C-alpha positions in Angstrom: -60.5 149.4 43.8 -59.2 145.5 43.5 -61.0 143.0 41.5 -60.3 139.8 43.0 -62.6 137.3 41.4 -61.2 136.6 37.9 -64.9 136.1 36.2 -66.3 139.1 37.8 -63.3 141.3 35.9 -63.5 139.5 32.5 -67.1 140.6 32.5 -66.2 144.4 33.9 -63.6 144.4 31.2 -65.8 143.0 28.6 -68.6 145.5 29.3 -66.1 148.1 29.2 -64.9 146.8 25.6 -68.7 147.2 24.4 -69.0 150.6 25.8 -65.8 151.5 24.1 -64.5 149.8 21.5 -60.9 148.6 23.2 -59.4 148.7 26.1 -55.7 149.3 27.5 -54.1 146.9 29.6 -52.0 150.0 31.8 -55.5 151.5 32.0 -57.4 148.3 32.9 -54.7 147.2 35.6 -54.4 150.4 37.4 -58.6 150.5 37.9 -58.6 146.9 39.1 -55.4 147.2 40.9 -54.1 144.3 39.6 -51.0 143.4 37.7 -50.7 143.8 33.8 -50.0 140.0 33.8 -53.6 139.5 35.3 -55.3 142.0 32.9 -53.2 140.2 29.9 -54.1 136.7 30.9 -57.7 137.5 31.4 -57.7 139.2 27.9 -55.9 136.1 26.7 -59.5 134.3 28.3 -61.9 136.6 26.2 -60.2 135.7 23.6 -59.6 131.9 23.4 -63.5 132.2 24.6 -64.3 134.3 21.1 -65.3 137.8 22.8 -62.0 140.2 22.0 -59.4 140.3 19.2 -56.2 141.2 20.9 -53.9 144.1 19.9 -50.6 145.5 21.3 -51.3 146.9 24.9 -55.2 146.3 24.9 -58.0 144.7 23.1 -60.8 145.0 20.7 -63.7 143.6 20.4 -64.6 140.5 18.4 -65.9 141.4 14.9 -69.7 141.1 14.3 -71.1 137.7 14.1 -71.4 137.9 10.7 -67.7 138.4 9.4 -66.7 135.3 12.2 -67.7 132.2 13.8 -67.3 132.1 17.6 -64.6 130.0 19.4 -65.4 126.4 19.9 -65.0 127.0 24.0 -68.1 130.1 23.5 -70.1 127.7 21.1 -69.9 124.8 22.9 -71.9 126.7 25.9 -74.7 127.9 23.5 -78.2 125.8 22.8 -77.4 122.9 24.7 -80.5 121.7 25.4 -80.9 121.4 20.9 -77.4 119.8 21.2 -78.2 117.2 23.4 -81.3 116.1 21.8 -79.6 116.4 18.3 -76.7 114.0 19.8 -78.9 111.5 20.9 -81.2 111.4 17.9 -78.2 110.4 15.9 -76.3 108.1 18.3 -79.6 106.2 18.6 -79.1 106.2 14.3 -75.9 104.1 15.0 -75.5 100.6 15.7 -72.9 98.1 16.4 -70.3 97.3 13.2 -71.4 100.4 11.5 -69.1 103.3 9.7 -69.7 106.6 10.3 -68.0 109.9 9.4 -68.4 113.0 11.5 -67.3 116.6 10.9 -66.0 119.1 13.1 -68.4 121.4 15.5 -69.6 121.3 18.8 -72.9 119.2 18.0 -71.0 117.0 16.6 -68.8 116.5 19.5 -71.7 116.0 21.9 -72.5 113.1 19.4 -69.3 111.6 19.3 -69.3 111.6 23.3 -72.6 109.4 23.3 -71.1 107.4 20.3 -68.4 105.7 22.6 -71.4 103.9 24.1 -72.1 102.1 20.6 -69.9 98.4 20.7 -67.1 98.4 18.1 -69.0 95.3 16.5 -71.4 92.5 17.3 -69.7 89.3 18.9 
């Protein structure tokens, strides 16, 4: 069976890893009817999204959330309404000419995006 849609293929890879704890590149390539490089690119994407941990010849399920934070990409898709509300409230507190400091994170990234609309200073 050929899996032509990367998103569907990655979803099935994740399902397989969750069920078995690990996957092998060669087995996935054969099962999905794609090249080893295609499977490796899929695994790279899942690693970037914080879903998997790549090992030689395959991948393992990422450690539990208590042991390791999900990646920025993955976290940036979670709790969007709450992040937007926090960002709006924080940006409304900033006045032109103020100096502020932000830490890193997906919520503060949303704050920073809204702060671009605040003028640097009043003329």
